[in-house]
C-alpha positions in Angstrom: 0.0 0.0 0.0 2.8 2.4 0.8 4.5 1.6 -2.5 1.3 2.5 -4.4 1.0 5.8 -2.5 4.6 6.6 -3.4 4.0 5.7 -7.0 1.0 8.0 -7.2 2.8 10.8 -5.5 5.7 10.4 -8.0 3.4 10.3 -11.0 1.6 13.4 -9.6 4.9 15.3 -9.3 6.0 14.2 -12.8 2.6 15.2 -14.2 2.8 18.6 -12.4 6.2 19.3 -14.0 5.1 18.2 -17.4 2.0 20.4 -17.3 4.3 23.3 -16.1 6.7 22.7 -19.0 4.0 22.5 -21.7 1.7 25.3 -20.5 4.4 27.8 -19.6 6.4 27.2 -22.7 3.4 27.6 -25.0 2.2 30.7 -23.1 5.7 32.3 -23.2 6.1 31.5 -26.9 2.7 33.1 -27.7 3.6 36.2 -25.5 7.1 36.5 -27.2 5.4 36.4 -30.6 3.0 39.1 -29.6 5.9 41.2 -28.1 7.8 40.8 -31.4 4.9 42.1 -33.4 4.1 44.9 -30.9 7.6 46.3 -30.2 9.8 45.0 -32.9 13.3 43.7 -32.9 14.4 45.3 -29.6 11.4 44.2 -27.6 13.6 42.5 -24.9 15.5 45.8 -24.3 12.3 47.7 -24.1 10.9 45.2 -21.7 13.9 45.4 -19.4 13.8 49.2 -19.4 10.1 49.1 -18.7 10.5 46.7 -15.8 13.4 48.7 -14.4 11.4 51.9 -14.5 7.8 50.8 -13.6 8.4 47.6 -11.5 11.8 48.0 -9.9 11.2 45.6 -7.1 10.1 42.9 -9.5 13.0 43.5 -11.8 15.5 43.3 -8.9 14.1 40.0 -7.8 14.4 38.6 -11.3 17.8 40.0 -11.8 19.6 39.5 -8.5 17.7 36.6 -6.9 17.2 34.4 -10.0 17.3 31.1 -8.1 14.7 32.1 -5.7 12.5 33.5 -8.5 12.9 30.4 -10.5 12.0 28.1 -7.6 8.9 30.2 -6.9 8.0 30.2 -10.6 8.2 26.4 -10.8 6.3 25.8 -7.5 3.5 28.4 -8.1 3.4 28.3 -11.9 -0.4 28.5 -12.2 -0.2 31.9 -10.6 3.1 33.1 -11.8 2.7 32.5 -15.6 -0.3 34.8 -16.0 1.0 37.2 -13.4 4.3 37.6 -15.2 2.6 37.9 -18.5 0.4 40.7 -17.2 3.3 42.6 -15.7 5.5 42.2 -18.8 2.6 43.4 -21.0 1.9 46.4 -18.9 5.6 47.3 -18.8 6.1 46.9 -22.5 2.9 48.9 -23.4 3.9 51.7 -21.1 7.4 51.9 -22.7 6.0 51.7 -26.2 3.4 54.5 -25.5 4.0 57.9 -27.0 4.2 59.4 -23.5 7.6 57.8 -22.7 10.8 59.5 -23.9 14.4 58.2 -23.5 
């Protein structure tokens, strides 16, 4: 009975990570395609500048505490994937608006 419980727990963990890989990779690929069409060739630079300016705390966690952020992203991916996409979209749109000057 214990072996069966361990097997189900292992299959559950493997399924969770497989769902994370598939859903997050597809979502990020779709978002990157949108960002390419929205901001052009330098969309990554624009996104980094927008995150630095409008979300400095979030940018510092991503930049300087990458292991912690990656662990949190993997553990809480159902919340982190849409949350990160929303923050990235807001930052990129604010940078690409006409009101922002370098």
